[in-house]
C-alpha angles and dihedrals in degrees: 000000000000104000092180091066090043086054088053089054092049090048089056095047101038097071089060093064094105091051098043094042117168092010093056102101091046093049095046091051091046088054091048092050093047090048094051094043091049092048090050094047094048100033085232122193135173115343092010090061090049091051091049091049091053094046091047093050094050105030098098100014095109088071088074104025094052097023093232140118086214087076108140096095094046090047092050091047091053092048092048091050091050092049092049091050092052098045096252104111090137088071093055099091094053096043093045089051090050088055095042094051102036093105095044108132096207129051119286106229109171114097104017091191091064125085094234100111095042088051091048091051092047092054091048091051089055099040091051091048090241097311086122112050107169087210099310114136110260090223090058091049091050091047092053092045089052093047092048106029125204093254091192097309097130094045087051089054090052091048092049092046091053090049090050093048091053092054100034110024093165094051107032098153109031093166095064119105133185 
């Protein structure tokens, strides 16, 4: 495991503590798990690991920054701003697509050189609590889940989903894609 890149991920997530509030530990650990699962699925090294760290940090962030469950656009906007501020705007299309497609139910097949489908699979592994594995060893998934516990992340998703259903019963999960 590359702890330096995990430190990069934490450095991206940690400043958002005041915004995320009570859901912070759960979100940070979700980001860590998605990052590690994606790295394992894609055998990522170097810049790929950095891209995954950035996508992981920002992929759901709009839930809290914009107080919405229709959070893909706000999350992409935040990632693009970060990339522009760090001199990596050339990564924006790939990372925005990773964020846009991370709830896609079916395989993403467009640019096979991008990390989009591995990131999508990694998020599904975590959201399903390891019921979906996409070929990752279940022992590895359990090890990562033990190392970075849920910390209330899934109950927070349920709470946020219920709040969304109350306000938008005809569009309860706007982030889902087929």
